[in-house]
C-alpha positions in Angstrom: 53.6 10.9 28.3 54.8 9.2 31.6 52.2 6.3 33.0 52.7 5.2 36.1 50.6 2.4 37.6 50.7 1.1 41.3 49.0 -1.7 43.2 46.4 -1.4 40.2 43.8 -3.7 39.5 40.0 -4.2 37.8 37.3 -6.0 39.0 34.1 -6.0 36.0 30.6 -5.5 37.5 29.0 -8.7 38.2 32.4 -10.5 38.4 34.0 -12.2 41.3 37.3 -12.5 40.0 39.9 -9.7 39.4 40.6 -8.8 35.5 43.8 -7.5 36.6 45.1 -7.3 40.3 48.2 -6.0 41.8 50.0 -4.8 38.9 52.9 -2.0 39.4 55.1 -0.2 36.5 56.6 3.2 35.3 56.4 3.6 31.5 58.7 6.7 31.0 58.0 9.4 27.8 59.0 8.1 24.6 59.8 4.4 26.1 58.3 2.0 23.8 56.6 -1.2 25.3 55.5 -4.4 24.5 53.0 -5.8 27.0 52.0 -9.5 27.0 50.5 -12.3 28.6 48.2 -15.4 28.6 44.8 -14.9 26.8 42.4 -13.6 29.4 45.1 -11.8 31.9 43.9 -8.4 31.6 45.8 -7.0 28.7 42.9 -4.9 26.9 41.4 -4.0 30.2 44.6 -2.3 31.5 45.1 -0.8 27.8 41.1 0.5 28.3 41.9 1.8 31.6 45.4 3.7 30.4 43.1 5.8 27.9 41.1 6.5 30.5 37.7 4.7 28.6 37.1 1.8 31.2 34.4 2.8 32.6 33.1 4.3 36.0 31.8 3.1 39.3 28.8 1.2 37.8 31.0 -0.7 35.2 33.2 -2.3 38.1 35.7 -2.0 41.1 39.0 -0.1 40.5 42.2 -0.7 43.4 45.1 1.2 43.4 46.8 4.3 41.3 46.5 4.8 37.5 48.2 8.3 36.6 48.9 9.7 32.9 51.0 12.9 33.1 50.2 13.1 37.1 46.7 13.2 36.3 43.4 10.3 36.2 43.6 8.7 32.6 39.8 10.3 32.3 41.2 13.6 32.4 43.7 13.0 29.9 40.8 11.8 26.9 41.8 12.9 23.6 45.9 13.1 24.1 45.5 9.4 23.9 45.2 7.1 21.0 43.6 3.5 21.3 43.2 1.3 18.3 40.7 -1.5 19.5 40.9 -4.9 19.7 37.8 -5.4 17.5 38.3 -3.1 14.5 34.7 -3.0 14.0 34.0 -0.7 16.8 36.3 1.7 16.0 34.3 2.3 12.7 32.4 5.4 13.2 31.9 7.3 9.7 30.6 5.8 6.8 33.6 6.9 4.3 37.0 6.0 4.6 38.9 9.6 4.7 35.9 11.1 6.9 36.8 8.0 9.5 40.5 8.9 9.6 39.0 12.5 9.8 37.0 12.2 12.6 39.8 12.0 15.6 41.4 15.2 13.9 38.1 16.9 14.0 37.6 16.5 17.5 41.4 17.6 18.7 40.6 20.8 16.8 43.5 20.2 13.9 42.8 23.4 10.9 41.5 22.0 8.5 44.7 22.8 6.1 46.0 19.9 7.9 43.7 17.6 8.2 43.4 15.9 4.7 47.1 15.7 4.2 47.2 14.2 7.5 44.3 11.8 6.3 46.2 10.6 3.1 49.8 10.2 4.9 48.3 7.7 7.4 46.5 5.9 5.0 49.5 5.4 2.9 51.2 4.3 5.5 49.0 1.1 6.3 48.5 0.1 2.9 44.8 1.6 1.9 46.4 4.6 -0.4 44.7 2.8 -2.8 41.2 3.2 -1.7 39.3 6.3 -2.8 38.5 9.2 0.4 34.6 8.3 -0.3 35.5 4.6 -0.4 32.7 3.0 1.9 33.6 1.6 5.3 31.0 -0.9 5.5 32.5 -2.1 1.6 35.8 -3.0 3.8 36.8 -6.4 5.0 38.1 -7.2 8.8 41.6 -6.6 7.8 41.3 -3.3 5.9 38.8 -2.2 8.7 42.2 -2.6 11.0 44.1 -1.1 9.2 41.7 1.7 9.0 41.5 2.0 12.6 45.2 2.3 13.0 45.2 5.4 10.2 43.1 7.2 12.2 45.0 6.9 15.7 48.4 7.3 13.5 46.8 10.5 12.1 45.7 11.8 15.7 50.0 11.9 16.4 49.1 11.9 20.4 51.6 11.7 22.6 50.8 8.4 23.5 49.5 5.7 21.3 48.0 2.3 22.8 47.6 -0.7 20.1 45.6 -3.8 20.9 46.1 -6.6 18.7 47.5 -4.3 15.5 47.8 -6.7 13.1 45.8 -9.8 14.5 44.1 -10.2 11.1 46.2 -8.5 8.8 48.0 -10.6 5.9 52.1 -10.1 5.7 52.0 -7.1 3.4 49.6 -5.4 6.2 51.9 -6.4 9.0 54.9 -5.1 7.4 53.7 -2.0 6.4 52.0 -1.7 9.9 55.3 -2.4 11.5 57.0 0.1 9.6 54.8 3.0 10.1 54.8 2.2 14.0 58.0 2.1 13.9 58.4 5.4 11.8 57.0 7.6 14.9 58.4 10.3 16.7 60.4 8.9 19.8 59.0 11.5 21.7 55.4 9.2 21.2 55.1 6.6 24.0 53.5 3.3 22.8 52.5 0.2 24.4 51.7 -2.4 22.2 49.5 -5.4 23.3 50.4 -8.5 20.6 50.6 -12.2 20.7 52.5 -12.0 17.5 55.8 -11.5 19.4 58.6 -11.9 16.8 56.6 -8.8 14.8 57.3 -5.9 17.2 60.3 -7.3 19.5 62.9 -5.2 17.4 61.2 -1.7 17.6 60.5 -1.9 21.9 62.4 -1.1 24.2 60.5 -3.2 27.0 58.7 -6.2 27.7 56.1 -6.3 30.3 54.3 -9.7 31.0 51.4 -9.8 33.3 50.6 -12.7 35.3 47.1 -14.4 34.8 46.5 -14.5 39.1 47.9 -11.1 39.9 51.1 -8.5 39.3 54.1 -9.2 36.9 55.6 -12.3 35.6 58.1 -10.7 34.1 59.5 -6.6 33.1 62.9 -5.9 31.5 64.5 -5.4 27.7 63.5 -8.1 25.4 66.6 -10.7 25.1 67.0 -10.3 28.9 63.1 -11.2 29.5 62.7 -13.9 26.9 66.4 -15.3 28.3 66.2 -15.0 32.1 62.0 -16.2 32.4 61.7 -18.4 28.8 60.6 -21.7 30.7 58.4 -19.8 33.0 56.8 -17.8 30.1 56.0 -20.7 28.0 54.6 -22.6 30.6 52.1 -19.2 31.0 51.4 -19.5 27.0 53.5 -16.7 26.3 54.6 -16.7 22.4 58.3 -16.8 23.2 60.9 -16.1 19.8 61.8 -19.2 18.4 59.7 -21.1 20.9 59.2 -25.0 19.1 56.0 -26.2 19.3 55.0 -30.1 21.0 53.6 -32.7 18.9 50.0 -31.8 17.9 48.9 -35.2 16.6 47.7 -33.7 12.9 46.3 -37.2 11.1 47.2 -37.4 7.3 44.6 -35.8 5.1 42.0 -38.1 4.2 41.3 -40.0 0.8 37.2 -39.6 1.3 34.7 -38.2 -0.9 34.5 -34.5 -1.3 31.7 -33.2 0.7 31.1 -30.1 -0.8 31.9 -28.9 -4.6 31.9 -25.9 -6.5 32.3 -24.7 -9.8 32.8 -21.9 -11.7 31.3 -20.2 -8.4 30.6 -16.3 -8.4 30.7 -14.3 -5.1 30.0 -10.9 -3.7 27.0 -8.7 -2.1 25.9 -7.5 -5.5 25.5 -9.3 -8.8 26.4 -6.1 -10.6 29.8 -6.3 -8.9 31.1 -9.9 -7.9 34.2 -9.6 -6.0 35.7 -13.3 -7.3 34.0 -15.2 -10.4 35.4 -18.6 -11.8 36.2 -20.1 -8.5 36.6 -23.9 -8.4 36.8 -25.8 -4.8 36.7 -29.2 -3.5 36.3 -30.1 0.0 37.3 -33.7 1.1 36.2 -35.5 4.0 39.0 -35.6 7.0 41.0 -32.6 5.6 42.1 -29.2 6.8 42.0 -26.7 4.1 43.3 -23.3 4.5 42.0 -20.2 2.3 44.7 -17.5 2.5 45.1 -14.3 0.4 45.0 -10.5 0.8 42.8 -8.4 2.7 39.9 -7.3 0.9 40.2 -10.1 -1.9 37.0 -12.1 -0.5 38.2 -14.9 1.9 35.7 -14.3 4.1 32.9 -13.8 1.4 34.0 -17.2 -0.6 33.9 -18.8 3.6 30.1 -17.7 3.8 29.0 -18.6 0.5 30.2 -22.3 0.6 29.0 -22.3 4.0 25.5 -21.3 3.0 24.9 -18.2 4.6 25.3 -15.9 1.5 23.5 -16.4 -2.0 26.0 -17.1 -4.5 25.7 -15.1 -7.6 26.8 -17.8 -10.1 27.7 -20.8 -10.8 27.1 -24.4 -8.9 27.6 -25.4 -5.3 26.8 -29.2 -4.9 27.5 -31.0 -1.4 27.6 -35.0 -1.2 24.2 -37.1 -0.9 25.7 -38.0 2.9 25.6 -34.2 3.8 21.9 -33.4 2.1 18.9 -33.1 4.3 16.2 -34.7 3.3 13.4 -33.0 1.2 11.1 -30.1 2.3 8.3 -28.2 1.4 8.8 -24.8 -0.3 9.1 -22.1 2.9 8.7 -18.5 2.4 8.6 -18.9 -2.0 11.6 -20.7 -2.1 12.2 -24.6 -2.8 15.3 -25.9 -0.7 17.4 -27.6 -3.3 18.7 -31.1 -1.4 22.4 -30.5 -2.9 22.4 -26.5 -2.5 23.3 -25.3 0.9 22.8 -21.5 0.0 18.9 -23.1 0.0 19.2 -25.0 3.8 17.2 -23.9 6.7 19.1 -22.8 9.5 17.9 -25.9 11.3 19.3 -28.0 8.1 22.5 -26.5 8.3 22.9 -26.5 12.7 24.2 -30.2 11.7 26.0 -30.2 8.3 27.8 -27.3 8.2 28.5 -25.3 11.2 30.5 -21.6 10.8 32.9 -19.6 13.2 32.7 -15.8 12.0 35.7 -13.3 12.2 34.0 -11.2 14.6 32.8 -13.7 17.5 30.1 -10.9 18.8 28.1 -11.7 15.6 26.5 -15.5 16.9 26.4 -14.8 20.4 22.6 -14.7 21.7 22.4 -16.1 25.0 23.1 -14.1 28.4 25.8 -16.7 29.9 28.7 -18.8 28.4 27.0 -22.0 29.2 23.6 -21.0 27.7 25.7 -20.0 24.7 27.2 -23.5 24.8 23.4 -25.0 24.7 21.9 -22.8 22.5 22.0 -25.3 18.5 21.5 -28.5 21.4 18.5 -26.9 22.4 17.5 -26.4 18.8 17.7 -30.0 18.1 15.6 -30.5 21.1 18.2 -32.8 23.1 17.2 -33.7 26.3 18.6 -31.5 29.7 21.1 -34.0 31.1 22.3 -35.0 27.1 22.7 -31.2 26.9 24.5 -30.2 30.5 26.7 -33.2 29.6 28.1 -32.2 26.3 28.6 -27.9 27.5 30.2 -29.3 30.4 32.5 -31.3 28.2 33.1 -28.4 26.1 33.5 -25.6 29.1 35.8 -28.3 29.9 38.0 -28.4 26.4 38.3 -25.4 26.0 39.5 -23.7 29.2 36.0 -21.9 29.8 35.1 -23.1 33.1 35.5 -20.7 35.4 33.6 -17.9 33.1 30.2 -20.5 32.5 28.2 -17.9 34.8 29.7 -15.1 32.7 28.3 -12.8 29.8 29.9 -13.8 26.7 30.3 -10.2 25.5 32.1 -9.5 28.8 35.0 -12.2 27.6 38.3 -10.9 26.4 39.2 -11.5 22.3 40.9 -15.1 23.0 37.8 -16.4 25.0 35.2 -15.3 23.3 37.1 -16.9 20.0 37.4 -20.1 21.9 33.4 -19.6 23.0 32.4 -19.2 19.0 34.3 -22.3 18.3 32.9 -24.2 21.0 29.4 -23.0 20.0 30.0 -24.8 16.4 31.5 -28.0 17.8 28.6 -28.4 20.1 26.0 -29.9 17.4 28.8 -31.6 15.3 29.3 -31.1 11.9 30.7 -32.8 9.5 32.2 -29.6 7.5 33.2 -26.5 9.2 33.8 -23.5 8.5 36.4 -21.2 11.1 37.4 -17.3 10.0 40.6 -16.5 12.0 40.2 -19.4 14.4 43.3 -18.5 16.0 43.1 -14.3 17.0 44.0 -13.9 20.2 44.9 -17.1 21.1 47.8 -17.5 23.7 50.1 -19.9 22.9 48.8 -22.8 25.3 44.9 -21.5 24.1 46.2 -21.7 20.4 48.2 -25.7 20.7 44.9 -26.7 22.5 42.9 -25.2 19.3 44.6 -26.9 16.8 44.9 -30.4 18.6 41.0 -30.0 19.1 41.3 -29.9 15.1 43.2 -32.8 14.9 40.9 -34.3 16.6 37.7 -33.1 14.3 39.7 -34.6 11.1 40.6 -37.9 12.9 36.6 -38.2 13.2 36.1 -37.7 9.3 34.8 -34.3 9.6 36.5 -31.1 7.2 37.8 -27.8 8.5 38.3 -25.2 6.3 40.1 -22.5 8.2 40.2 -18.4 6.9 43.6 -17.2 8.4 47.0 -15.6 8.0 48.4 -17.3 11.0 52.0 -18.5 9.6 51.9 -21.0 12.1 48.3 -22.5 11.7 49.5 -22.7 8.0 52.8 -24.8 8.8 50.5 -27.4 10.3 47.0 -27.7 8.7 47.5 -26.5 5.4 46.4 -30.4 4.2 44.8 -28.2 1.0 45.3 -24.0 0.8 42.6 -21.9 -1.3 44.2 -18.3 -2.4 42.2 -15.6 -3.6 43.0 -12.9 -5.2 46.4 -14.1 -5.6 
């Protein structure tokens, strides 16, 4: 399919600035394009428009022209496959096989062809070990991402759009998805949005880079773009192959007390089927700990349990005395145990243990970015002037100042991630859990986020991160917990 974009732009409803503006390029049938740009430059917005799912006039203002084989994208729905940045948004049915088959049924694919396609697609993305009736609600974030890609591959649409397809995948999953996409028929037109340039540069014909202000920064064959525009792209926050990171100021691991110790820990959602057992963990102060392992191994479940947000199924969790809240009376039939965070009240966790969820939207509760950053502080009864001062500091630190009045749900994926980190940092907990903290970050915001973590470590606090990010592991894996190896 041919994609023609001429002077196109989009401004979301209630926003004064344009998400994308003055973009012009044409993608020929069968061409493979890697679409790059800084966090918030409008890459996802552009993909949604090409897929015909951006919305009508009541959801924003459109400028310029966009055509798919000569027609407006809304007239070509069903012929375009889209893998969303948030894989949870793509899960529609309760069973894995049914979810992959959903798109095929909507396209009217003959019944005899559906299930062979379903199985082939699951195999291509490394989910062939799951039964077709496996519950989609029991999948990890990375497995949900693979499922969404399998559904798009099964449809065999002439135009396939992938938005951060490998962001939450383990190294094996990245390789499997890369190979599955590379094996697509060369007649398939492909547009990929991804910060991991190295993953895709060997299979794309062309790189297009959006300018955050308007138009394009670069357009051409990968080698030419990265050679001719290297400095410009680095300044804009684009990850360039072979780019060297600056000094990040990571302090040496601390030698302080263990803030939390878990012994013979069992984790999971049901006592009859624990995800992992016999886990022993120590989380020392002033130290960066990373939790790694394959998709579905239980990394997020471990982090949520240690953070006091899920009940442990066995074993013990003990926090150091200096981290423990004051004794509390029995509430709702349960007596809080001072050393066990799984029994603490939410107010006790607020200033002691903070958690950034894998999906940022799960923790947003306020109508604006500014209010979201203030929620925890107001819960602690801070004075208004003190709250405002802290919020302004975080807005500047996280590059969210221009979005202070925006609705958190309208932000880009990378901006949502930074906001979710800010909401936890606001109250200054001593132990912080981050689930995929660098998801959706461009080079510039990635560097700022890592430097922020370095500052936190320098204050004597501990950070625990669930991640597959190789660069993050290189600089912040002072202690490593491998789950399911």
